[in-house]
N, C-alpha and C positions, 0 to 999 in steps of 0.2 A: 407689339408683336402683334401678329394676324390672331384673336380668339375666334373661340368656334363660334359659328351663326348657331341663333336658337330659332327654334320654329315659329315661333311668336316672332322675330324680327325677319326670318322671310316671307311669313305670309301676313306681317303686318296687322296681328291681331295682337290680343293681349291672352297671356298665357290661361288665363280662365277661358277664353275663346279656344282655344287649342284642346283645350281639357277637354270642354262639351264637345268640340266635332271629334274628337277621339271617341268619346263616350257613345256620340249618333254612329259613328261607324261599327265598333263593336258591337251595339245593340243590331245593326242591319245585318253585319256576320252573323249574328247567333238566330236571328231570325232566318235567314237563306239555309243555313246549317240545319234548322229544324225544318223548313221545308225540304229539302233534300231528303233527309231522315224519311219524312213522310212519306214522299212519292216514292222513294227505294221501297220500302213497306209496304205500298199498295203494288207497287209490281212484282213483290215477291207473289202477293194475294191473288194478284190477277191470274201469275205464272201456274199456281197451283189451282187456280180454278180452270185454265185451260186446258192444262195436265189430266183433270178428273172429268171434262166434260171429251177431252181426246180417247182416254179409254172406254167411256160411256159408248161413244158411238163405233170404235172397233169391236165392242162387246154386242152391241147392234148388231152390227153387219154380219158377225161371225158364229150368232145363236137364233135364227128365227122363235125358237120357243121360249126367249126370255123377252124378247123385244115389246109385250106389251107391260111388262114390270119394269123395262126401262124408260118408258115415256117420262112420267113424273121428273123421275132426275136429269131426265134431258132437258125436260121443260124448262126447270127451275134454271139449270145451268148455263142454259142457252138465253134465258130470258124470253122464251117463248109464248106468244101471246095465246088466248085459250084456242081460237081457230088455227092456230100452228099444230097448237098440243093435240087438237081433234084431229086434223089431217094426220100426225104421224101416228095416233095409236088407230086407226082407222087402216092404216097402210098394214102397219103391225097384225090388226085383228084378220086382214084378207088374207096376207101373206102366211102367217100362221095356221090360219085354218085349210089355205089350199097347201101348205105342207102338208096338215096333219091327215088331212084325206090321201094326199098322193102317198104317204106311209101306209097308211088302213088300207090302202088297195093291195100295194107289194107285199103287206106284212101280215 
């Protein structure tokens, strides 16, 4: 009768060769699973960082009095250069000064 074909007879290799190929495949799958898990975790961290940066930008837009205190956190989250942080701090100081002098004039 017709017997079952083994992997070794199908691929023309010995059983030990099939076992080695299976072990290599298992190693590759495990490596890919590990990389996928790491990428997924990094994406979660990136998403959290962007949500935090978004909240800081909205606070910066909404509260002129708090802008100067938000510059260091914005610089860290957005990875701003020293020049960019300086520009942001200068803008915050100028706007804060203008807002406070305007308030003093009317109140």
